[in-house]
N, C-alpha and C positions, 0 to 999 in steps of 0.2 A: 504494500500500500504506500502511495506517495503521501507526502505531508499536506497536499492540497485537495485530496479527494474528500468528498462529503460522506461517502459510505465505504465501509470495508468490503472489498470484493470477496473475502473469504467467509465472513459471518454475517454480512449485510448490516452491521451495526451502523447507525447514522450518527455521525459525530456532532451534528447540530452546531451550536455556537462555540464549541471548544475544540481544541486539538490535543492529541496525546503529546506529552512532553518527550517521550522516548518510545522506541519500538518495543513491543511485547511479543512473547511467543504465544501463538494461539493454543498450542498444546498445554502450556503451563497455566494459561488463564482458564481455559474451558475444560481441560482434562479429557478431551475426546479421544476415544479409542479408534474410531473409524471416520472416514470422510463422509461429509453430508452432501446430499444431492438435492437441487431444487425440484420439488415435486409438490403439486397441489392435489390433495386428496380430500374427499369428504370423510369426516370422522365424527363419531359421537364419543365424547369424553364423559365418563361417569366416575364419580368418587362418592364417598359417604355423604358429602354435603352438597354436591353439585352435579347437574347433568346438563351438558350443552352440546349443540351441534356446531361444528367448526370446520375449518380447513387446515391442512398442514401447509407449512412453508417449505420445509425441507425434511429429508428422510435419510437415515443411515441404517445399517444392519442392527445397530444398538439403540436407536431411538428416533424421536420425531419432535419437531417443533410445532405445537398447536397454537394457531393464531386465535387470540381471545383477549378481550378487554376485561373479562371476568377472570381473576387470578386466584390461585390457592397457594398455600405455603410450601416451601421446599420440604420434601419428605412425605408429601401426600401420596397415598397409594390410589391407583385408579385403574380402570379398564377402558381401553380404547377399542371401539368398534369401527373398523374401516369399511365403508360402503363402496363395494367394488362393482363397477359396471359389468353386467353380464355374469356375475358370480354371487355366491353367498357372502353375507357379511363375515368379516374375519375379526376375531377378538384377540387382543394382546394385552396382558397385564403390564402395568408400568408404575414408575415412581417419579414424581416431579423432582427434577434435579436443578432446574434453573427457572427463575421467574423474571420476565422482562416487562417492565412497565414503561411505556413510551407514549408520548402525546399522539404519535401517529399510530392508529389502530393496527396497521399492517405489520408493525414492529413489536407490538405487545403480545405476550403469550407465555406459554409454558413449555419448557424443554423437558420432555419426558423420556426417561431411560426405560427400555423394555426390561421387564423382570421375568416374564414367562412368555415364551413364544412356542406355540405348538408346531408340529411338523408341517401342516398345511400352510400355516402363516409364514413359517420360515422359508418354505419353497416360493411362496408368492413374493416375499420381500426380496429374496435373491434374484428372482426373475425380473422384477420391476427395477431394482437397482442396476442390474446388468444392462437393461434396456436404456435407462436414462444416463448411465455413465459413459455411453459411447459418444 
């Protein structure tokens, strides 16, 4: 990222009215194990306290960013139901690992790490990611 860009090309964070004073390592900041890919999917997010229909902004084999202005605390357990065109809904259990509150609704949401992924869901994830990674 250059010092004059308004948005990080890697994580899409919008710098707004301030600039970073020095470069940071995405790995050390976010602790991601795998690359994220921009994918918009319809998803139903359900926790003990909340149920919302939302979209994803990006996806990896280990998690998803759920776009939402309604936020929950880090550590919240949830179930994500992905609504797949032409197929049955797929459920994956997760844990909120990141909360992003931003005045731009497209940048607010929940970073959810997958905690339980069934075989069918794993196969779907692998196929989808392979397709969008090309």
